[in-house]
C-alpha positions as CSV (number, residue, x, y, z in Angstrom):
1,X,129.9,-15.7,-107.0
2,X,129.4,-18.4,-104.5
3,X,133.0,-18.0,-103.3
4,X,132.4,-14.2,-102.7
5,X,129.1,-14.8,-101.0
6,X,130.6,-17.5,-98.7
7,X,133.2,-15.1,-97.4
8,X,132.7,-12.4,-94.8
9,X,134.4,-9.8,-97.1
10,X,132.0,-10.6,-99.9
11,X,128.9,-10.5,-97.6
12,X,130.0,-7.2,-96.1
13,X,130.8,-5.7,-99.5
14,X,127.5,-6.8,-101.1
15,X,125.5,-5.7,-98.0
16,X,127.0,-2.2,-97.9
17,X,126.8,-1.9,-101.7
18,X,123.1,-2.8,-101.7
19,X,122.4,-0.4,-98.8
20,X,124.2,2.4,-100.5
21,X,122.4,1.6,-103.8
22,X,119.0,1.6,-102.1
23,X,119.7,4.9,-100.4
24,X,120.9,6.5,-103.6
25,X,117.9,5.2,-105.5
26,X,115.5,6.7,-103.0
27,X,117.5,9.9,-102.8
28,X,117.5,10.2,-106.7
29,X,113.8,9.7,-107.0
30,X,113.1,12.3,-104.3
31,X,115.7,14.7,-105.6
32,X,114.4,14.4,-109.2
33,X,110.9,15.0,-108.0
34,X,112.0,17.9,-105.9
35,X,114.1,19.5,-108.7
36,X,111.2,19.0,-111.2
37,X,108.8,20.7,-108.9
38,X,111.3,23.4,-108.0
39,X,112.1,24.2,-111.7
40,X,108.4,24.2,-112.6
41,X,107.8,26.7,-109.8
42,X,110.8,28.7,-110.8
43,X,109.7,28.8,-114.4
44,X,106.1,29.8,-113.4
45,X,107.4,32.5,-111.1
46,X,109.8,33.8,-113.7
47,X,107.1,33.9,-116.4
48,X,104.7,35.6,-114.0
49,X,107.3,38.2,-113.1
50,X,108.1,38.8,-116.8
51,X,104.5,39.1,-117.7
52,X,103.9,41.6,-114.9
53,X,107.0,43.6,-116.1
54,X,105.7,43.5,-119.7
55,X,102.3,44.7,-118.6
56,X,103.9,47.5,-116.6
57,X,105.9,48.5,-119.6
58,X,102.9,48.7,-121.9
59,X,100.9,50.4,-119.2
60,X,103.5,53.0,-118.7
61,X,102.1,55.0,-121.8
62,X,105.3,54.4,-123.7
63,X,104.9,54.4,-127.5
64,X,104.1,50.9,-128.7
65,X,107.3,50.4,-130.7
66,X,109.4,51.6,-127.8
67,X,107.6,49.2,-125.4
68,X,108.3,46.4,-127.8
69,X,112.0,47.3,-128.0
70,X,112.2,47.5,-124.2
71,X,110.5,44.0,-123.9
72,X,112.8,42.5,-126.6
73,X,115.9,43.7,-124.7
74,X,114.6,42.4,-121.4
75,X,113.8,38.8,-122.5
76,X,116.2,36.0,-122.2
77,X,117.3,33.7,-125.1
78,X,115.0,30.9,-124.0
79,X,111.9,33.0,-123.6
80,X,109.5,33.8,-126.4
81,X,106.6,36.4,-126.3
82,X,103.4,36.9,-128.3
83,X,101.4,40.2,-127.8
84,X,97.9,40.1,-129.1
85,X,95.5,43.1,-129.1
86,X,91.8,42.5,-128.4
87,X,90.8,38.9,-129.3
88,X,93.7,38.3,-131.6
89,X,93.0,41.2,-133.9
90,X,96.7,41.9,-134.3
91,X,99.7,40.1,-132.9
92,X,103.4,40.9,-132.4
93,X,106.1,38.3,-131.8
94,X,109.4,38.4,-130.1
95,X,112.1,35.6,-130.2
96,X,109.8,33.3,-132.2
97,X,112.5,30.9,-133.4
98,X,112.5,28.5,-136.3
99,X,108.9,27.5,-136.2
100,X,107.5,30.7,-134.9
101,X,104.5,30.8,-137.2
102,X,103.3,27.3,-136.3
103,X,103.8,28.0,-132.6
104,X,101.8,31.2,-132.8
105,X,98.9,29.4,-134.5
106,X,98.9,26.6,-131.9
107,X,98.9,29.0,-128.9
108,X,96.3,31.5,-130.3
109,X,94.0,28.6,-131.2
110,X,94.1,27.1,-127.7
111,X,90.6,27.5,-126.3
112,X,91.9,27.7,-122.7
113,X,93.3,31.2,-123.4
114,X,90.0,32.7,-124.7
115,X,88.9,33.6,-121.2
116,X,91.9,35.8,-120.7
117,X,90.2,38.4,-123.0
118,X,87.1,38.2,-120.9
119,X,88.5,38.2,-117.4
120,X,91.7,39.6,-115.7
121,X,92.9,36.1,-114.7
122,X,96.3,34.7,-115.7
123,X,96.3,31.3,-117.4
124,X,99.3,28.9,-117.5
125,X,99.4,25.6,-119.4
126,X,101.9,23.0,-120.6
127,X,101.7,22.3,-124.3
128,X,103.4,20.3,-127.0
129,X,104.6,22.8,-129.6
130,X,106.9,22.7,-132.6
131,X,110.6,23.0,-131.6
132,X,112.2,26.3,-132.0
133,X,115.4,24.7,-133.2
134,X,114.4,21.5,-135.0
135,X,112.2,20.7,-137.9
136,X,109.1,18.4,-137.4
137,X,109.9,17.9,-133.7
138,X,107.5,18.6,-130.9
139,X,108.8,19.8,-127.5
140,X,107.0,20.4,-124.2
141,X,106.5,24.1,-123.5
142,X,105.0,26.0,-120.6
143,X,102.8,28.9,-121.8
144,X,101.6,31.9,-119.7
145,X,98.8,34.1,-120.9
146,X,98.4,37.3,-119.0
147,X,96.1,40.3,-119.8
148,X,97.6,43.8,-120.4
149,X,95.6,46.5,-118.7
150,X,96.0,50.1,-120.1
151,X,94.0,51.6,-117.4
152,X,90.7,52.0,-119.3
153,X,89.8,48.5,-120.4
154,X,91.4,45.3,-121.3
155,X,93.7,46.2,-124.1
156,X,95.3,42.9,-125.0
157,X,97.1,39.7,-123.9
158,X,100.7,38.8,-123.6
159,X,101.7,35.2,-124.2
160,X,105.1,34.1,-122.7
161,X,106.2,30.6,-123.4
162,X,109.4,28.7,-122.7
163,X,110.7,25.2,-123.7
164,X,110.9,22.7,-120.9
165,X,114.1,21.3,-122.4
166,X,116.0,23.3,-119.8
167,X,114.3,21.2,-117.1
168,X,115.1,18.0,-118.9
169,X,118.8,19.1,-119.1
170,X,118.7,19.9,-115.4
171,X,117.2,16.4,-114.7
172,X,119.8,14.8,-116.9
173,X,122.6,16.6,-115.1
174,X,121.1,15.6,-111.8
175,X,120.9,12.0,-112.9
176,X,124.5,12.0,-114.1
177,X,125.5,13.5,-110.8
178,X,123.6,10.7,-109.0
179,X,125.2,8.0,-111.1
180,X,128.6,9.5,-110.6
181,X,127.9,9.5,-106.8
182,X,126.8,5.8,-107.1
183,X,130.0,5.0,-108.9
184,X,132.1,6.8,-106.3
185,X,130.1,5.1,-103.5
186,X,130.8,1.7,-105.2
187,X,134.5,2.4,-105.2
188,X,134.4,3.7,-101.6
189,X,132.3,0.7,-100.5
190,X,134.7,-1.7,-102.1
191,X,137.7,0.1,-100.6
192,X,136.2,0.1,-97.1
193,X,135.0,-3.5,-97.4
194,X,138.5,-4.7,-98.2
195,X,139.9,-2.3,-95.6
196,X,137.7,-3.9,-93.0
197,X,138.8,-7.3,-94.3
198,X,142.3,-6.5,-93.1
199,X,141.0,-5.5,-89.7
200,X,138.3,-8.1,-89.2
201,X,138.5,-11.0,-91.7
202,X,142.3,-11.4,-91.6
203,X,142.3,-12.3,-87.8
204,X,139.2,-14.4,-88.4
205,X,141.1,-16.3,-91.2
206,X,144.0,-16.8,-88.8
207,X,141.5,-18.1,-86.2
208,X,140.1,-20.5,-88.8
209,X,143.5,-21.8,-89.8
210,X,144.3,-22.3,-86.0
211,X,141.0,-24.2,-85.6
212,X,142.0,-26.5,-88.4
213,X,145.4,-27.1,-86.8
214,X,143.6,-27.9,-83.5
215,X,141.4,-30.3,-85.4
216,X,144.6,-32.1,-86.7
217,X,145.8,-32.5,-83.1
218,X,148.4,-29.7,-83.1
219,X,147.4,-28.2,-79.7
220,X,150.5,-25.9,-79.5
221,X,148.9,-23.6,-82.2
222,X,148.8,-20.0,-81.1
223,X,146.9,-17.1,-82.7
224,X,148.3,-13.6,-82.3
225,X,145.9,-11.1,-80.6
226,X,146.7,-7.9,-82.6
227,X,143.9,-5.8,-81.1
228,X,141.9,-5.3,-77.9
229,X,138.5,-5.5,-79.4
230,X,136.1,-8.5,-79.6
231,X,138.3,-10.2,-82.2
232,X,141.4,-9.8,-80.0
233,X,139.5,-11.2,-77.0
234,X,138.4,-14.1,-79.3
235,X,142.0,-14.8,-80.1
236,X,142.9,-14.8,-76.4
237,X,140.0,-17.2,-75.7
238,X,141.1,-19.4,-78.6
239,X,144.6,-19.7,-77.2
240,X,143.3,-20.5,-73.8
241,X,141.0,-23.1,-75.3
242,X,144.0,-24.7,-77.1
243,X,145.9,-24.9,-73.8
244,X,142.9,-26.4,-72.0
245,X,142.4,-28.9,-74.8
246,X,146.1,-29.9,-74.7
247,X,145.9,-30.4,-70.9
248,X,142.7,-32.5,-71.1
249,X,144.0,-34.6,-74.0
250,X,147.3,-35.2,-72.1
251,X,145.2,-36.2,-69.0
252,X,143.1,-38.5,-71.1
253,X,146.1,-40.0,-72.8
254,X,147.8,-40.6,-69.4
255,X,144.6,-42.2,-68.1
256,X,144.4,-44.3,-71.3
257,X,148.0,-45.4,-71.0
258,X,147.5,-46.1,-67.4
259,X,144.4,-48.2,-68.1
260,X,146.2,-49.9,-71.0
261,X,149.2,-50.7,-68.8
262,X,146.9,-52.1,-66.1
263,X,145.0,-54.2,-68.6
264,X,148.2,-55.4,-70.2
265,X,149.8,-56.3,-66.9
266,X,146.8,-58.2,-65.7
267,X,147.1,-62.0,-65.8
268,X,143.3,-62.4,-66.1
269,X,141.5,-61.9,-69.5
270,X,139.4,-58.7,-69.7
271,X,137.0,-58.1,-72.6
272,X,134.7,-55.0,-73.0
273,X,131.6,-55.4,-75.1
274,X,129.4,-52.9,-76.9
275,X,125.6,-53.2,-76.6
276,X,125.5,-55.1,-79.9
277,X,128.0,-57.7,-78.5
278,X,130.9,-56.3,-80.6
279,X,134.3,-56.3,-78.8
280,X,135.5,-52.8,-77.9
281,X,138.6,-53.6,-75.9
282,X,140.6,-56.6,-74.8
283,X,144.0,-57.2,-73.1
284,X,146.7,-59.7,-74.3
285,X,145.4,-62.6,-72.2
286,X,141.9,-62.1,-73.6
287,X,143.2,-62.0,-77.2
288,X,145.2,-65.1,-76.6
289,X,142.1,-66.9,-75.1
290,X,140.0,-65.8,-78.1
291,X,142.7,-66.8,-80.6
292,X,143.0,-70.3,-79.0
293,X,139.3,-70.7,-79.0
294,X,139.0,-69.7,-82.7
295,X,141.8,-72.1,-83.7
296,X,140.1,-74.8,-81.7
297,X,136.4,-74.5,-82.6
298,X,135.6,-70.9,-83.3
299,X,136.5,-71.0,-87.0
300,X,134.2,-74.0,-87.5
301,X,131.2,-72.4,-85.9
302,X,131.7,-68.9,-87.2
303,X,130.9,-67.4,-83.8
304,X,133.1,-64.6,-82.4
305,X,132.7,-65.8,-78.8
306,X,132.3,-69.2,-77.1
307,X,128.6,-70.0,-76.8
308,X,128.8,-70.2,-73.0
309,X,130.1,-66.6,-72.7
310,X,127.7,-65.5,-75.4
311,X,124.7,-66.8,-73.3
312,X,126.0,-65.1,-70.2
313,X,126.5,-61.8,-72.1
314,X,123.0,-61.9,-73.5
315,X,121.6,-62.4,-70.0
316,X,123.6,-59.4,-68.6
317,X,122.5,-57.1,-71.5
318,X,118.9,-58.2,-71.2
319,X,118.4,-58.2,-67.5
320,X,121.2,-55.7,-66.5
321,X,122.5,-57.9,-63.7
322,X,126.0,-59.3,-63.0
323,X,126.6,-63.0,-63.7
324,X,129.4,-65.2,-62.3
325,X,130.0,-68.8,-63.4
326,X,132.8,-71.4,-63.6
327,X,133.1,-72.9,-67.0
328,X,135.2,-75.6,-68.7
329,X,136.2,-74.7,-72.2
330,X,138.7,-76.6,-74.4
331,X,140.1,-78.6,-71.5
332,X,140.7,-75.4,-69.4
333,X,138.8,-74.1,-66.4
334,X,137.7,-70.4,-66.1
335,X,135.8,-68.4,-63.6
336,X,133.8,-65.9,-65.7
337,X,132.4,-62.7,-64.3
338,X,130.4,-60.4,-66.6
339,X,129.1,-57.0,-65.3
340,X,127.0,-54.4,-67.1
341,X,128.4,-51.0,-68.1
342,X,126.2,-48.0,-67.8
343,X,126.0,-44.6,-69.6
344,X,124.0,-42.5,-67.1
345,X,120.8,-44.5,-66.7
346,X,121.0,-46.7,-69.8
347,X,123.2,-49.8,-70.3
348,X,125.9,-49.3,-73.0
349,X,127.7,-52.6,-72.8
350,X,129.4,-55.1,-70.5
351,X,132.8,-56.1,-69.2
352,X,133.9,-59.7,-68.8
353,X,136.7,-60.9,-66.6
354,X,138.0,-64.5,-67.1
355,X,140.1,-66.0,-64.3
356,X,142.1,-69.0,-65.5
357,X,141.6,-71.7,-62.9
358,X,143.4,-74.4,-64.9
359,X,146.6,-74.3,-62.9
360,X,144.6,-74.3,-59.7
361,X,142.7,-77.4,-60.9
362,X,146.0,-79.0,-61.8
363,X,147.5,-78.1,-58.4
364,X,144.4,-79.5,-56.7
365,X,144.7,-82.7,-58.7
366,X,148.4,-82.9,-57.8
367,X,147.6,-82.3,-54.2
368,X,145.0,-85.1,-54.2
369,X,147.4,-87.4,-56.1
370,X,150.2,-86.5,-53.7
371,X,148.1,-87.4,-50.7
372,X,146.9,-90.6,-52.3
373,X,150.4,-91.6,-53.4
374,X,152.0,-90.8,-50.0
375,X,149.1,-92.7,-48.3
376,X,149.6,-95.6,-50.7
377,X,153.4,-95.6,-50.2
378,X,153.1,-95.5,-46.4
379,X,150.3,-97.9,-46.0
380,X,152.2,-101.1,-46.8
381,X,155.3,-100.5,-44.7
382,X,153.2,-99.2,-41.8
383,X,151.0,-102.3,-42.1
384,X,154.0,-104.6,-42.2
385,X,155.6,-102.8,-39.2
386,X,152.4,-103.0,-37.3
387,X,151.8,-106.7,-38.2
388,X,155.3,-108.0,-37.5
389,X,155.5,-105.9,-34.3
390,X,152.2,-107.4,-33.0
391,X,153.4,-110.9,-33.8
392,X,156.6,-110.4,-31.8
393,X,154.8,-108.8,-29.0
394,X,152.2,-111.6,-28.9
395,X,155.0,-114.2,-28.8
396,X,153.7,-115.8,-32.0
397,X,157.3,-116.4,-33.2
398,X,158.0,-120.2,-33.4
399,X,161.8,-119.9,-33.5
400,X,164.7,-117.5,-33.1
401,X,165.4,-117.6,-36.9
402,X,161.8,-116.6,-37.6
403,X,162.1,-113.7,-35.0
404,X,165.3,-112.6,-36.7
405,X,163.6,-112.6,-40.1
406,X,160.7,-110.5,-38.8
407,X,163.2,-108.0,-37.2
408,X,165.0,-107.7,-40.6
409,X,161.7,-107.0,-42.4
410,X,160.8,-104.4,-39.8
411,X,164.3,-102.8,-40.3
412,X,164.0,-102.8,-44.1
413,X,160.5,-101.2,-44.1
414,X,161.6,-98.6,-41.6
415,X,164.6,-97.8,-43.9
416,X,162.2,-97.5,-46.8
417,X,160.0,-95.1,-44.9
418,X,163.0,-93.1,-43.9
419,X,164.1,-92.8,-47.6
420,X,160.6,-91.8,-48.6
421,X,160.4,-89.1,-45.9
422,X,163.9,-87.9,-46.8
423,X,163.0,-87.7,-50.6
424,X,159.8,-85.8,-49.8
425,X,161.7,-83.3,-47.7
426,X,164.4,-82.9,-50.4
427,X,161.8,-82.4,-53.1
428,X,159.8,-79.9,-51.1
429,X,163.0,-78.0,-50.3
430,X,163.9,-77.9,-54.0
431,X,160.5,-76.9,-55.3
432,X,160.3,-74.1,-52.7
433,X,163.6,-72.7,-53.9
434,X,165.5,-73.3,-50.7
435,X,168.0,-75.8,-52.2
436,X,171.6,-74.6,-51.9
437,X,174.2,-75.5,-54.5
438,X,177.9,-75.6,-53.7
439,X,179.3,-75.1,-57.2
440,X,182.9,-75.4,-58.2
441,X,184.8,-76.0,-61.5
442,X,184.8,-79.7,-62.3
443,X,186.5,-81.6,-65.1
444,X,183.5,-83.5,-66.5
445,X,185.1,-86.5,-68.1
446,X,186.9,-87.7,-65.0
447,X,184.0,-86.9,-62.6
448,X,181.3,-88.6,-64.7
449,X,183.5,-91.6,-65.3
450,X,184.1,-92.0,-61.6
451,X,180.4,-91.8,-60.9
452,X,179.7,-94.5,-63.5
453,X,182.4,-96.8,-62.1
454,X,180.7,-97.1,-58.8
455,X,177.9,-99.2,-60.5
456,X,180.1,-101.7,-62.4
457,X,179.9,-104.2,-59.6
458,X,176.1,-104.0,-59.1
459,X,175.6,-104.2,-62.8
460,X,177.9,-107.2,-63.1
461,X,175.9,-109.0,-60.3
462,X,172.7,-108.4,-62.3
463,X,174.3,-109.7,-65.5
464,X,174.2,-106.3,-67.2
465,X,176.9,-104.7,-69.3
466,X,177.6,-101.2,-68.1
467,X,179.9,-98.9,-70.2
468,X,181.1,-95.3,-70.3
469,X,181.9,-93.3,-73.5
470,X,182.9,-89.6,-73.7
471,X,183.3,-87.4,-76.7
472,X,184.2,-84.4,-74.7
473,X,187.7,-82.9,-74.7
474,X,189.8,-83.5,-71.7
475,X,189.7,-79.8,-70.7
476,X,185.9,-79.5,-70.8
477,X,184.9,-77.9,-67.4
478,X,181.5,-77.1,-65.9
479,X,180.7,-75.1,-62.8
480,X,178.5,-77.6,-60.9
481,X,177.6,-79.0,-57.5
482,X,179.3,-82.3,-57.9
483,X,177.4,-84.1,-55.1
484,X,174.0,-83.1,-56.6
485,X,175.0,-84.1,-60.1
486,X,176.2,-87.4,-58.8
487,X,172.8,-87.8,-57.2
488,X,171.2,-87.4,-60.7
489,X,173.7,-89.9,-62.2
490,X,173.1,-92.4,-59.4
491,X,169.3,-92.1,-59.8
492,X,169.4,-92.6,-63.6
493,X,171.9,-95.4,-63.7
494,X,170.2,-97.2,-60.8
495,X,166.8,-97.0,-62.6
496,X,168.4,-98.2,-65.8
497,X,170.0,-101.3,-64.1
498,X,166.8,-102.1,-62.2
499,X,164.6,-102.0,-65.3
500,X,167.1,-103.8,-67.6
501,X,166.8,-107.5,-67.9
502,X,169.7,-109.9,-67.5
503,X,172.2,-109.9,-70.4
504,X,171.1,-106.3,-71.2
505,X,173.2,-103.2,-71.7
506,X,173.4,-99.8,-70.0
507,X,175.5,-97.1,-71.6
508,X,176.6,-93.8,-70.2
509,X,177.6,-91.4,-73.0
510,X,178.9,-87.8,-72.8
511,X,179.1,-85.4,-75.8
512,X,179.0,-81.7,-76.5
513,X,175.9,-80.0,-77.8
514,X,176.4,-76.3,-78.4
515,X,177.4,-74.7,-75.1
516,X,176.2,-77.7,-73.1
517,X,177.5,-81.1,-72.2
518,X,174.9,-83.7,-73.0
519,X,174.9,-86.8,-70.7
520,X,172.9,-89.8,-71.9
521,X,172.0,-93.0,-70.0
522,X,170.7,-95.6,-72.5
523,X,169.3,-99.0,-71.5
524,X,167.8,-102.0,-73.3
525,X,164.9,-102.4,-70.9
526,X,161.2,-102.8,-71.8
527,X,160.8,-99.0,-72.4
528,X,158.0,-96.7,-71.3
529,X,154.6,-96.5,-73.0
530,X,153.7,-93.2,-74.8
531,X,150.8,-92.5,-72.4
532,X,153.1,-92.6,-69.4
533,X,156.1,-90.8,-71.0
534,X,155.0,-87.2,-70.3
535,X,154.5,-88.1,-66.6
536,X,157.9,-89.6,-66.0
537,X,159.3,-86.6,-64.0
538,X,156.2,-86.1,-61.8
539,X,156.3,-87.2,-58.2
540,X,155.4,-90.8,-57.4
541,X,155.5,-91.8,-61.1
542,X,155.9,-95.6,-61.5
543,X,155.6,-97.4,-64.7
544,X,155.3,-100.7,-62.8
545,X,154.4,-99.9,-59.2
546,X,154.5,-103.5,-58.0
547,X,157.9,-104.3,-59.5
548,X,159.3,-100.9,-58.3
549,X,158.2,-101.4,-54.8
550,X,159.9,-104.8,-54.7
551,X,163.1,-103.1,-55.8
552,X,162.8,-100.3,-53.2
553,X,161.8,-97.3,-55.4
554,X,159.7,-94.4,-54.1
555,X,158.7,-92.7,-57.3
556,X,160.4,-89.4,-56.3
557,X,163.9,-89.9,-57.8
558,X,163.2,-88.6,-61.2
559,X,161.4,-85.5,-59.9
560,X,164.4,-84.8,-57.6
561,X,166.8,-85.2,-60.6
562,X,164.7,-82.9,-62.7
563,X,164.8,-80.1,-60.0
564,X,168.6,-80.5,-59.6
565,X,169.3,-80.2,-63.4
566,X,167.0,-77.2,-63.7
567,X,168.8,-75.5,-60.7
568,X,172.0,-75.9,-62.7
569,X,170.4,-74.1,-65.7
570,X,170.1,-77.3,-67.7
571,X,167.4,-79.5,-69.1
572,X,166.4,-83.1,-68.6
573,X,164.3,-85.3,-70.9
574,X,163.6,-88.9,-72.0
575,X,163.1,-90.8,-75.2
576,X,161.7,-94.3,-75.1
577,X,160.4,-97.1,-77.4
578,X,158.5,-100.0,-76.0
579,X,160.5,-103.3,-76.4
580,X,163.7,-101.5,-77.4
581,X,164.7,-99.4,-74.4
582,X,164.8,-95.9,-72.9
583,X,167.3,-93.0,-73.0
584,X,167.4,-90.4,-70.3
585,X,169.6,-87.4,-71.0
586,X,170.3,-84.1,-69.4
587,X,172.2,-81.0,-70.4
588,X,174.8,-79.1,-68.2
589,X,176.2,-75.7,-69.3
590,X,179.9,-75.7,-70.0
591,X,182.2,-73.0,-68.8
592,X,183.9,-70.9,-71.4
593,X,187.7,-71.0,-71.0
């Protein structure tokens, strides 16, 4: 029942059925009332007419028996007659039926008919009398008492009575007709309701199915407009709505993809917060930042955000104003900017942008160190140049030999300053990407051995054993700038000899590691401490500045060597153990033959 009532067909069917039933009910009541009154009036009129005819027959001076015969022939099967002379002195009966005697007694004893004998008025009454066809059954009758006038005086009374069963049968037939009409109306209502369902509800069901498809995201759904009425116009409007929704969704998706691409490509971290501080949106740098923070301290505190950012966010959400600060978190430096987001007049959240300033701080530190180191490196030779030059100019030299010594020191310090400036220019050129390599195919074994041989004599003078060992095949070839690679080898071997004590060993070894040639320079010097090891390839690094200056180093050689190796597509690194020695090695890509 609920399923029928919840459908348009069911509602339409039940509504029409109730309407038709109500109309039929009212019509039936009125019709039965009308037919009852009509039959009553017809019976009364018929009885009056028959009574008048009977009176005329008896007043026509016919013989009494003849008059009775005439009346008997005239009466219908349903009509009964009693003729009484004077107040019931003698009576005659026509069509008296099964219980005629009892009927006669009941009629003649009715007090209401007594005045008929005294006046000329006609009296009509409804009475319950014994049935003319059934034993011990009372039926409603209508009885008419009319005087018979012979012309001289009242001569008698005629009683005409008729059973109302005819009216009951008429009402019963009328009721049956009404019920038959109701049944036909029910069938017609059901037929027309389901006929309307094909014209109205079927398009509506298609519209409903199309709406469900739109809800699933299938915006290409179309509904056929099969008519030009309101439902057809609704189908056209539905199709237009689907097209508009598809267009708007595509525009929203494009804007969303564009925003996602912008956020993804941003190097700065962007985080969007809801009003309850929950994260709505974050780009990859922001996710990386939050992940690093959670791995560092976040998992221990149970907080979703660093407390510094949390305090800034609370301030923005409470006072609705933008906040900008520079924070240090986990050894990194960030410029944090948090701005409120509004929905009309009310604040709905905030957006935070984190600019990573760590690299800038490092560059600033390198710049400061660079200036300090250059100043430190130039201060001593300039001071010595200035001092010895003033001594010569002031004729403070006691002998020619002393003058010659001062001139030699001035020359050495100027050479040292020249090397420093040259190294700085070379390093700046390499780091800016302006270094040009002149590559050619080189047989590595012969080239590296030749580069090592140049240091045999200097190593021998220092009392150091220098050796070369190669595990490469003779046909191993690399495409390199031989002069630049020789600069790397020279720097590394020279550093190894200078930092290796007398009777020590320096070994140059070449071997193949995958698609690379690995060149190692191993010495037996004092080694490098662990705290200094990671800064070896930075500019002006000196493990022992005093000793290095005495041996002519500038602290830029390893930085230059690292840039040259990286320009060749290789890698340079160092391994060291204090008191045992150090091993510098670099990789050069081999050429496939």
